[in-house]
N, C-alpha and C positions, 0 to 999 in steps of 0.2 A: 503494500500501499503507499503511495508516495504523496505527503502532506507536505503543503506550503505551510511558510511560521504560522501567517492568521489563521491556519484551521489544524494547528498542532494537536491541541486538546481533543480536541473534535475527533480526530483521527486516532488519535492513540488511546481513546474511551473505547471509539469503537475495536480497534482492533483485539484488545485485550479481552473485550466479550465476546468478541469472535474466538480468542483460545479457547476462553474458558470452558463457551457452551462445544466446542469440536472436542475438548481435551476433556468434559465430562462425561462421555458416553460411557458404556458397560462394558465395550469393551478395550478401553483403557486403561480400567482399572480394576479386574476383574475381583483380583487379592482381597479389595475394600467391604467384597459383598460377603465373602466367606468367613467363616471361622473355624481356623484351621491349629490341630494340636499334633504334635507327634507322640510317639509315645515306645513303651520299653518292655509292655505288656501285652497278649496275644487275644487284644479285644478293641473293635474298631467301634467306635458311635457313630451314626449319623443319622441328621434331622433333616431333614428336606423340605416341610414344608411350617417351620413356624417363625419365619423371616416376615421382618414389616417393610425392609429398607424401599425404595421406591431405586429401579434401576433406569438410569439416566440415557434419555435418547432411544428408550423400548417404549413400543408400546405394547396397554395388557391387551390379555388373550380374551378372545372374545367366545372363548369354545372350551369345555370340561370342569372340570373344580376351582375354585378360585379361593375357597375358604381358607383361613386360617388355622394349624392347627396349634393353638395359642399353649404357650408354655412349655413345648417340649424342646425347645433350645435351651431352658433354664433345667428342666427335667434330666437331658443329658448332661448339663455342666456339674450339677446337684450329684449325679449319680457317678460321676468321672470323679468327683471328690471325694465320695464316700468310700470310692475302690482302693482312690487313691490312701486311703487311710488304713484300710484294712489289710492292703495287700502290699504296701508298701513301694506302689509304681504307678505308673501312667498309664490310662488308656489312649490310645488314638482318638483322634475327635476331627467330625468333618460334621458340618451344620449352615445351613443356606441362611447369610443376613437375608435374603431376596428376598422379597414377598414371590408367594405364588401367583400374585396377581399377574405378573411380569414374564413368570419363568417356571414350571412344576420339576422341580430336578429329579420326580419318580416318575417321569417318564421317557418315553424314547425321544432321542434329538428331534424325529421327524412331528414329534406331535408336542412335543414341550413349551413352544412359544412362537409368535406369528411375526416376529421382529427380526431379521437377522444379524442385529447388532445386539440379540440376547447371546448369541453362540458362543464369544467365547465365555461369557461369565457360565454358562451352560457346561463348556467342557472344562473350565477351570477348576467347577466342584467337581465331577466325575474323576477330571485328573488325580485329584487329590485324592481320592479313592483308590483308584487304582495303585497309585504309589505306594501309599499307605499298604491295600493287600499284599502287593511285590512283597513287599518290605518284612510283614508277619509271615508270611508262606516262607523267605529263607532264614530268618529266626528262630521261628517255633515250626520244627517240621511236625511236632507229636500233633498239632491242630491249633486253629485260630477261629474266633467268633465274630463274626458283623452282627451286631444288633441295630434293626433299621427304624427308628424311634417316632411314631406316629402320635395323631389323638383321633379319637372317635367318639360324639357326644348319642348317638342311638342309644348304648347301653352307658351310664355316664359313672359306674361301680364294677365295669367289666372290663380285662384285659384281654384282647384277640389276637391269638397269634396265628402270623403269616407266613408258610414256608412250601407254599404249594402242594399241601399236603404230604410234606416230608422228604420234597423235591430237593429242596436247597440245602437240605443239611444231609444229602448222600452218604458224603463223607464218616460223619458222627455218628450214623445210626449202622451202618456196615463197621466202624470200629467197636461198638460200645453198645448196639442195641437201641432199640426202641426207648428203655425207660431214661436214655441222654436226654430224649424232648418232653417224655408224659411222667417219667420217674420222678420218685421224692429228692433225690439229688438234682434234679434238671431246675434249673433256677423258678419256670412254669409251675410245678410242681411243689417247689416250698413258698411259692405265694398263695398256691391253692392250701395247702395245709398248714398257711396261718393266717386263712379263712376269707384270701382274695377269692375274685371270682374270675376264673378263667373260662375263653372258651376256642377251642373245644376242649371240656373238662382234661382230666388227666387220667383216661379209658385208653384201651387199647388203639394204636396208632388208625386214625381214620374212620373210628366208629364213635362220634360222629365225624364228618369231613369238616375243614373250616369253613368259614361262613365267606363265600365267595366276594362281598364285600371289601373282605381284607385280608383275604389267605396269600397276600404277598405280592409286591408290584415291582418297578423294574430295577431297584437297587438289588433288590437280594435275589431276583431271577440274575443278574449280568453279574454279579458275585457272588454267586453262591456255589456249593462245594459239587454240585452236577454236572460243572465246567471244571476242564482240565487244570485251569491255571486261577481254581476259585478257594475261599474258604468258606465252613458253616454260615450260612446266614439265615435268621431269624427277623421278623418284621413282628413289633408290637404295638397295636391301636391302643393307647390308653386313655382310659374313660375320660369324663372331661372332670368328674369328680376325684379325682384319685392322682393327676398331674402335680397339683403341689401341695397336695398329703405326705408331711414328713413321713410319718408312721409308714403311710406305702413304699416311700423312695429306699426308707432304709429295710426293709422289709426285700426290698429288688437288690438294694446290695448285696444285702447278707445273702439272696439265692444266687447272684451270678458268682459271690465268693465261693458259694459250696462247688457251683456248676465248673469254675476255674478249678479249684484243688483234687474238683473227685476226676475229670474230662480232661482237661487241657494240659495238667502237669501229669496225667498219667504216662508213664516210660520215661519220665526226665531221669 
């Protein structure tokens, strides 16, 4: 932009504004829209629908669910702190700060957004998960778990399990049997033993099957152990009344600790 002296200030302001608008797009700084922390335990927590941040330069989605899974990032953060206290290490964590109104991180890329400029943010989120999966596979050959944290309001006091009816935990079941998913030393089994409602209940696997609304989305299907380069992956849909319940979160952490000591440390 060429400016004459008399118009220098106006031109400068215009140039800065143009630079700010171009530099503010989601493509320029995707990392600001993702909460990510590396760890040293074989557990990866993900939360794709708890963010509320606008993605600059990206249009809102006009199709699909756009509702917030309120308090799921906070649940993931609190759970990670509880596990640090009980296990003496850090889990891996990836959470979307960006709103589901712009990008649904739990859908395939072709269905996750409607603006081309959203692509770098979506891919940055999944690249971070993929990188952590590769790392834990190398560090923890005895097994690792991805826990994908969601929220649902249809059953406010229930935790729904999503594994595509056991498919995304293929390796866990092959190695330890169905009890690793539905038995008393599984974290879902532990929740049920402590009086919380889990669906499916911890009955024989697939009797009944998982609720089709909550039976495992893109994240667990992409990174689950039915894939040669995946790890065991479970989606949990936590009822609205449980997500900020400290007693529930403590119980979930204790169940995760039991699961870790029973199955992820086996053979170490």
